[in-house]
DSSP file (Angstrom, degrees, kcal/mol; ACC not computed):
  #  RESIDUE AA STRUCTURE BP1 BP2  ACC     N-H-->O    O-->H-N    N-H-->O    O-->H-N    TCO  KAPPA ALPHA  PHI   PSI    X-CA   Y-CA   Z-CA
    1    1 A X              0   0    0      0, 0.0     2,-0.0     0, 0.0     0, 0.0   0.000 360.0 360.0 360.0 132.1   51.6  -59.7   -8.3
    2    2 A X     >  -     0   0    0      1,-0.1     4,-2.2     4,-0.0     5,-0.2  -0.288 360.0-107.0 -78.1 167.1   50.8  -59.7  -12.0
    3    3 A X  H  > S+     0   0    0      1,-0.2     4,-2.6     2,-0.2     5,-0.2   0.843 115.9  56.5 -63.9 -36.5   47.4  -60.7  -13.5
    4    4 A X  H  > S+     0   0    0      2,-0.2     4,-2.2     1,-0.2    -1,-0.2   0.920 109.5  45.3 -63.0 -44.0   48.6  -64.0  -14.9
    5    5 A X  H  > S+     0   0    0      2,-0.2     4,-2.5     1,-0.2     5,-0.2   0.909 112.4  51.9 -66.1 -41.8   49.9  -65.2  -11.5
    6    6 A X  H  X S+     0   0    0     -4,-2.2     4,-2.5     1,-0.2    -2,-0.2   0.915 109.8  49.6 -60.4 -42.7   46.7  -64.0   -9.8
    7    7 A X  H  X S+     0   0    0     -4,-2.6     4,-2.6     2,-0.2    -2,-0.2   0.919 110.9  49.1 -63.3 -44.1   44.6  -65.9  -12.3
    8    8 A X  H  X S+     0   0    0     -4,-2.2     4,-2.3     1,-0.2    -2,-0.2   0.913 112.7  47.5 -62.2 -42.9   46.6  -69.1  -11.8
    9    9 A X  H  X S+     0   0    0     -4,-2.5     4,-2.5     2,-0.2    -1,-0.2   0.899 112.1  50.4 -64.5 -40.3   46.3  -68.8   -8.0
   10   10 A X  H  X S+     0   0    0     -4,-2.5     4,-2.5     2,-0.2    -2,-0.2   0.931 110.8  48.2 -63.5 -46.6   42.6  -68.2   -8.3
   11   11 A X  H  X S+     0   0    0     -4,-2.6     4,-2.4     1,-0.2    -2,-0.2   0.910 112.7  48.9 -61.6 -42.9   42.0  -71.2  -10.6
   12   12 A X  H  X S+     0   0    0     -4,-2.3     4,-2.3    -5,-0.2    -1,-0.2   0.914 110.5  51.2 -62.5 -42.8   44.1  -73.4   -8.2
   13   13 A X  H  X S+     0   0    0     -4,-2.5     4,-1.5     2,-0.2    -2,-0.2   0.923 110.2  49.1 -60.0 -45.4   42.0  -72.1   -5.2
   14   14 A X  H  X S+     0   0    0     -4,-2.5     4,-0.6     1,-0.2     3,-0.3   0.932 111.5  49.1 -61.5 -46.1   38.8  -72.9   -7.0
   15   15 A X  H >< S+     0   0    0     -4,-2.4     3,-0.6     1,-0.2    -1,-0.2   0.895 112.7  47.7 -61.0 -40.5   39.9  -76.4   -7.9
   16   16 A X  H 3< S+     0   0    0     -4,-2.3    -1,-0.2     1,-0.2    -2,-0.2   0.744 123.1  32.9 -73.3 -23.1   41.0  -77.1   -4.3
   17   17 A X  H >X S+     0   0    0     -4,-1.5     3,-2.2    -3,-0.3     4,-0.6   0.182  77.1 122.6-118.3  15.9   37.8  -75.8   -2.7
   18   18 A X  G X< S+     0   0    0     -3,-0.6     3,-0.9    -4,-0.6    -1,-0.1   0.804  70.7  59.3 -54.2 -35.1   35.2  -76.7   -5.4
   19   19 A X  G 34 S+     0   0    0      1,-0.2    -1,-0.3    -4,-0.2    -2,-0.1   0.707 110.7  42.4 -69.7 -17.0   33.1  -78.8   -2.9
   20   20 A X  G <4 S+     0   0    0     -3,-2.2    16,-1.9    17,-0.1     2,-0.3   0.421  88.1 112.4-105.8  -0.4   32.6  -75.7   -0.7
   21   21 A X  E <<  -A   35   0A   0     -3,-0.9     2,-0.4    -4,-0.6    14,-0.2  -0.585  42.7-173.7 -81.4 132.4   32.0  -73.1   -3.4
   22   22 A X  E     -A   34   0A   0     12,-2.9    12,-2.3    -2,-0.3     2,-0.3  -0.995  21.1-129.7-125.5 129.0   28.5  -71.6   -3.7
   23   23 A X  E     -A   33   0A   0     -2,-0.4     2,-0.5    10,-0.2    10,-0.3  -0.579  14.9-143.2 -79.7 137.6   27.5  -69.3   -6.5
   24   24 A X  E     -A   32   0A   0      8,-2.9     7,-2.8    -2,-0.3     8,-1.1  -0.892  24.6-178.6-100.8 126.4   25.8  -66.0   -5.6
   25   25 A X  E     -A   30   0A   0     -2,-0.5     2,-0.4     5,-0.2     5,-0.2  -0.934  20.8-165.0-126.7 150.0   23.1  -64.9   -8.0
   26   26 A X  E >  S-A   29   0A   0      3,-2.2     3,-1.9    -2,-0.3    -2,-0.0  -0.983  85.8 -14.8-130.6 121.2   20.8  -61.9   -8.3
   27   27 A X  T 3  S-     0   0    0     -2,-0.4     3,-0.1     1,-0.3    -1,-0.1   0.916 129.9 -54.1  49.7  48.3   17.8  -62.3  -10.6
   28   28 A X  T 3  S+     0   0    0      1,-0.2     2,-0.5    -3,-0.0    -1,-0.3   0.511 111.8 124.0  66.1   8.5   19.5  -65.4  -12.2
   29   29 A X  E <   -A   26   0A   0     -3,-1.9    -3,-2.2     2,-0.0     2,-0.6  -0.871  64.1-128.1 -98.5 128.4   22.7  -63.5  -12.9
   30   30 A X  E     +A   25   0A   0     -2,-0.5    -5,-0.2    -5,-0.2     3,-0.1  -0.639  37.4 164.5 -76.0 119.4   25.9  -64.9  -11.4
   31   31 A X  E     -     0   0A   0     -7,-2.8    21,-3.3    -2,-0.6     2,-0.3   0.443  56.9 -47.1-117.4  -2.4   27.6  -62.1   -9.5
   32   32 A X  E     -AB  24  51A   0     -8,-1.1    -8,-2.9    19,-0.3     2,-0.3  -0.992  51.7-110.9 166.4-163.9   30.1  -64.0   -7.4
   33   33 A X  E     -AB  23  50A   0     17,-2.2    17,-3.3    -2,-0.3     2,-0.3  -0.977   9.5-155.7-154.1 163.6   30.7  -66.9   -5.0
   34   34 A X  E     -AB  22  49A   0    -12,-2.3   -12,-2.9    -2,-0.3     2,-0.6  -0.979  14.0-140.3-137.2 154.4   31.4  -67.7   -1.4
   35   35 A X  E     +AB  21  48A   0     13,-1.8    12,-3.0    -2,-0.3    13,-0.8  -0.968  31.1 162.4-117.3 123.4   33.0  -70.8    0.1
   36   36 A X  E     - B   0  46A   0    -16,-1.9     2,-0.3    -2,-0.6    10,-0.2  -0.965  10.2-178.0-136.8 151.3   31.5  -72.0    3.3
   37   37 A X  E     - B   0  45A   0      8,-2.2     8,-2.9    -2,-0.3     2,-0.5  -0.991  31.4-111.2-150.2 155.9   31.8  -75.3    5.1
   38   38 A X  E     - B   0  44A   0     -2,-0.3     6,-0.2     6,-0.2     2,-0.1  -0.775  39.0-144.3 -86.7 127.3   30.5  -77.1    8.1
   39   39 A X    >   -     0   0    0      4,-3.3     3,-2.0    -2,-0.5    -1,-0.0  -0.350  28.2 -97.4 -88.0 171.0   33.3  -77.6   10.6
   40   40 A X  T 3  S+     0   0    0      1,-0.3    -1,-0.1     2,-0.2    -2,-0.0   0.791 124.3  57.3 -59.6 -30.1   33.9  -80.6   12.9
   41   41 A X  T 3  S-     0   0    0      2,-0.1    -1,-0.3     1,-0.0     3,-0.1   0.262 121.9-108.0 -86.9  15.0   32.2  -78.8   15.8
   42   42 A X  S <  S+     0   0    0     -3,-2.0     2,-0.3     1,-0.3    -2,-0.2   0.738  78.1 130.4  67.0  26.8   29.1  -78.4   13.6
   43   43 A X        -     0   0    0     35,-0.1    -4,-3.3    36,-0.1     2,-0.5  -0.693  57.5-120.7-101.0 163.2   29.6  -74.7   13.1
   44   44 A X  E     -B   38   0A   0     -2,-0.3     2,-0.4    -6,-0.2    -6,-0.2  -0.904  25.6-165.7-108.6 129.8   29.5  -73.0    9.7
   45   45 A X  E     -B   37   0A   0     -8,-2.9    -8,-2.2    -2,-0.5     2,-0.6  -0.956  10.5-155.8-120.2 130.7   32.5  -71.1    8.5
   46   46 A X  E     +B   36   0A   0     -2,-0.4   -10,-0.2   -10,-0.2     3,-0.1  -0.921  12.9 178.3-101.2 120.9   32.6  -68.7    5.6
   47   47 A X  E     +     0   0A   0    -12,-3.0     2,-0.3    -2,-0.6    -1,-0.2   0.900  62.7   1.1 -88.4 -46.0   36.1  -68.4    4.2
   48   48 A X  E     -B   35   0A   0    -13,-0.8   -13,-1.8     2,-0.0     2,-0.4  -0.995  47.9-162.0-145.4 146.8   35.7  -66.0    1.3
   49   49 A X  E     -B   34   0A   0     -2,-0.3     2,-0.5   -15,-0.2   -15,-0.2  -0.992  16.6-172.9-127.1 124.0   33.0  -63.9   -0.4
   50   50 A X  E     -B   33   0A   0    -17,-3.3   -17,-2.2    -2,-0.4     2,-0.4  -0.974   2.6-177.0-122.3 125.3   33.9  -62.7   -3.9
   51   51 A X  E     -B   32   0A   0     -2,-0.5   -19,-0.3   -19,-0.2     5,-0.1  -0.960  32.3-108.7-121.3 137.2   31.6  -60.3   -5.8
   52   52 A X    >>  -     0   0    0    -21,-3.3     3,-2.0    -2,-0.4     4,-0.7  -0.282  35.8-107.9 -64.2 153.3   32.2  -59.1   -9.4
   53   53 A X  G >4 S+     0   0    0      1,-0.3     3,-1.0     2,-0.2    -1,-0.1   0.822 114.5  62.3 -53.6 -40.0   33.3  -55.5   -9.7
   54   54 A X  G 34 S+     0   0    0      1,-0.3    -1,-0.3     3,-0.0    -2,-0.1   0.728 110.5  40.4 -62.0 -21.8   30.0  -54.3  -11.2
   55   55 A X  G X4 S+     0   0    0     -3,-2.0     3,-0.9   -24,-0.2     5,-0.3   0.454  89.1 110.4-107.2  -3.2   28.1  -55.3   -8.0
   56   56 A X  T << S+     0   0    0     -3,-1.0    -4,-0.0    -4,-0.7    -3,-0.0  -0.424  80.2  18.3 -71.7 149.6   30.7  -54.2   -5.4
   57   57 A X  T 3  S+     0   0    0      1,-0.1    -1,-0.2    -2,-0.1    -4,-0.0   0.754  86.4 117.1  63.7  28.2   29.8  -51.3   -3.2
   58   58 A X  S <  S-     0   0    0     -3,-0.9    -1,-0.1     0, 0.0    -2,-0.1   0.147  89.4-109.9-105.7  16.7   26.1  -51.5   -3.9
   59   59 A X  S    S+     0   0    0      1,-0.1     4,-0.3     3,-0.0    -3,-0.1   0.807  88.0 118.9  59.7  31.9   25.3  -52.2   -0.3
   60   60 A X     >  +     0   0    0     -5,-0.3     4,-2.5     2,-0.1     5,-0.2   0.517  45.7  88.2-100.0  -6.9   24.3  -55.8   -1.1
   61   61 A X  H  > S+     0   0    0      1,-0.2     4,-2.6     2,-0.2     5,-0.2   0.905  88.4  49.3 -58.7 -42.8   27.0  -57.4    1.1
   62   62 A X  H  > S+     0   0    0      1,-0.2     4,-2.6     2,-0.2    -1,-0.2   0.902 110.6  50.6 -63.6 -40.6   24.7  -57.4    4.1
   63   63 A X  H  > S+     0   0    0     -4,-0.3     4,-2.1     2,-0.2    -1,-0.2   0.893 110.3  50.0 -63.9 -39.1   21.9  -58.9    2.1
   64   64 A X  H  X S+     0   0    0     -4,-2.5     4,-2.5     2,-0.2    -2,-0.2   0.938 111.7  47.3 -64.7 -46.8   24.2  -61.6    0.8
   65   65 A X  H  X S+     0   0    0     -4,-2.6     4,-2.5     1,-0.2    -2,-0.2   0.905 111.4  51.6 -61.5 -41.1   25.4  -62.4    4.4
   66   66 A X  H  X S+     0   0    0     -4,-2.6     4,-2.5     1,-0.2    -1,-0.2   0.900 110.6  48.7 -61.5 -40.3   21.8  -62.5    5.6
   67   67 A X  H  X S+     0   0    0     -4,-2.1     4,-2.8     2,-0.2    -2,-0.2   0.909 110.5  49.9 -67.0 -42.2   20.9  -64.9    2.9
   68   68 A X  H  X S+     0   0    0     -4,-2.5     4,-1.2     1,-0.2    -2,-0.2   0.928 113.0  47.2 -60.7 -44.5   23.9  -67.2    3.6
   69   69 A X  H  < S+     0   0    0     -4,-2.5     3,-0.3     1,-0.2     7,-0.2   0.906 112.1  50.2 -64.0 -41.3   22.9  -67.2    7.3
   70   70 A X  H >< S+     0   0    0     -4,-2.5     3,-1.4     1,-0.2     4,-0.2   0.925 109.3  50.6 -62.7 -45.0   19.3  -67.9    6.4
   71   71 A X  H 3< S+     0   0    0     -4,-2.8    -1,-0.2     1,-0.3    -2,-0.2   0.741 119.3  37.8 -65.8 -22.0   20.2  -70.8    4.2
   72   72 A X  T 3X S+     0   0    0     -4,-1.2     4,-2.0    -3,-0.3     3,-0.5   0.055  78.6 120.3-115.2  23.6   22.4  -72.3    7.0
   73   73 A X  H <>  +     0   0    0     -3,-1.4     4,-2.4     1,-0.2     5,-0.2   0.815  69.6  59.1 -62.2 -32.6   20.1  -71.4    9.9
   74   74 A X  H  > S+     0   0    0     -4,-0.2     4,-1.5     2,-0.2    -1,-0.2   0.911 108.0  46.1 -64.3 -40.2   19.7  -75.0   11.0
   75   75 A X  H  > S+     0   0    0     -3,-0.5     4,-1.0     1,-0.2    -2,-0.2   0.921 113.4  49.3 -65.2 -43.7   23.5  -75.4   11.5
   76   76 A X  H  X S+     0   0    0     -4,-2.0     4,-1.2     1,-0.2    -2,-0.2   0.842 107.2  55.0 -67.6 -33.2   23.7  -72.1   13.3
   77   77 A X  H  < S+     0   0    0     -4,-2.4     3,-0.2     1,-0.2    -1,-0.2   0.877 102.9  56.7 -65.7 -37.0   20.8  -73.1   15.6
   78   78 A X  H  < S+     0   0    0     -4,-1.5    -1,-0.2     1,-0.2    -2,-0.2   0.819 103.8  54.8 -63.0 -30.1   22.6  -76.2   16.6
   79   79 A X  H  <        0   0    0     -4,-1.0    -1,-0.2     1,-0.2    -2,-0.2   0.861 360.0 360.0 -73.1 -34.7   25.6  -74.1   17.7
   80   80 A X     <        0   0    0     -4,-1.2    -1,-0.2    -3,-0.2    -2,-0.2   0.471 360.0 360.0 -79.0 360.0   23.5  -71.9   20.1
Protein backbone atom coordinates (compact mmCIF):
# COMPACT_ATOMS: atom_id res chain seq x y z
CA UNK A 1 0.00 0.00 0.00
CA UNK A 2 1.46 3.36 -0.93
CA UNK A 3 1.92 6.20 1.54
CA UNK A 4 -0.93 8.31 0.16
CA UNK A 5 -3.46 5.51 0.67
CA UNK A 6 -2.10 4.81 4.15
CA UNK A 7 -2.45 8.49 5.07
CA UNK A 8 -6.05 8.61 3.80
CA UNK A 9 -6.96 5.48 5.74
CA UNK A 10 -5.30 6.84 8.88
CA UNK A 11 -7.15 10.17 8.64
CA UNK A 12 -10.45 8.35 8.11
CA UNK A 13 -9.74 6.08 11.10
CA UNK A 14 -9.00 9.08 13.34
CA UNK A 15 -12.20 10.86 12.26
CA UNK A 16 -14.31 7.76 12.88
CA UNK A 17 -12.78 7.10 16.32
CA UNK A 18 -12.08 10.63 17.56
CA UNK A 19 -14.20 10.23 20.71
CA UNK A 20 -12.03 7.31 21.85
CA UNK A 21 -8.61 8.76 20.96
CA UNK A 22 -6.26 9.63 23.85
CA UNK A 23 -2.96 11.41 23.25
CA UNK A 24 0.18 9.90 24.81
CA UNK A 25 2.69 12.44 26.07
CA UNK A 26 6.09 12.30 27.70
CA UNK A 27 7.32 15.50 29.34
CA UNK A 28 4.59 17.43 27.48
CA UNK A 29 5.74 16.05 24.09
CA UNK A 30 3.07 14.25 22.08
CA UNK A 31 4.52 10.88 21.13
CA UNK A 32 1.45 8.94 20.05
CA UNK A 33 -2.09 7.95 20.85
CA UNK A 34 -4.26 5.05 21.85
CA UNK A 35 -7.93 4.47 21.37
CA UNK A 36 -9.75 2.90 24.21
CA UNK A 37 -13.37 2.65 25.13
CA UNK A 38 -15.70 1.34 27.78
CA UNK A 39 -17.74 -1.57 26.44
CA UNK A 40 -21.36 -2.42 27.24
CA UNK A 41 -20.25 -4.97 29.85
CA UNK A 42 -18.35 -2.15 31.61
CA UNK A 43 -14.91 -3.42 30.60
CA UNK A 44 -12.24 -1.26 29.02
CA UNK A 45 -10.88 -2.17 25.60
CA UNK A 46 -7.74 -0.80 23.95
CA UNK A 47 -7.97 -1.09 20.18
CA UNK A 48 -4.68 0.49 19.05
CA UNK A 49 -1.56 2.04 20.47
CA UNK A 50 0.47 4.15 18.04
CA UNK A 51 3.89 5.57 18.99
CA UNK A 52 5.98 7.82 16.76
CA UNK A 53 9.07 6.20 15.31
CA UNK A 54 11.54 8.11 17.50
CA UNK A 55 10.03 6.56 20.64
CA UNK A 56 9.48 3.03 19.43
CA UNK A 57 11.65 0.26 20.88
CA UNK A 58 12.69 2.35 23.89
CA UNK A 59 11.05 -0.05 26.30
CA UNK A 60 8.34 2.47 27.12
CA UNK A 61 5.47 0.33 25.90
CA UNK A 62 5.06 -1.36 29.27
CA UNK A 63 5.06 2.02 31.03
CA UNK A 64 2.39 3.29 28.64
CA UNK A 65 0.19 0.23 29.22
CA UNK A 66 0.64 0.55 32.99
CA UNK A 67 -0.40 4.21 32.81
CA UNK A 68 -3.47 3.40 30.72
CA UNK A 69 -4.43 0.71 33.22
CA UNK A 70 -3.84 3.09 36.15
CA UNK A 71 -5.98 5.81 34.57
CA UNK A 72 -8.79 3.29 34.03
CA UNK A 73 -8.39 1.32 37.26
CA UNK A 74 -11.92 2.08 38.46
CA UNK A 75 -13.37 0.45 35.35
CA UNK A 76 -11.06 -2.53 35.71
CA UNK A 77 -11.96 -2.97 39.39
CA UNK A 78 -15.65 -3.17 38.48
CA UNK A 79 -14.88 -6.08 36.18
CA UNK A 80 -13.16 -8.18 38.86
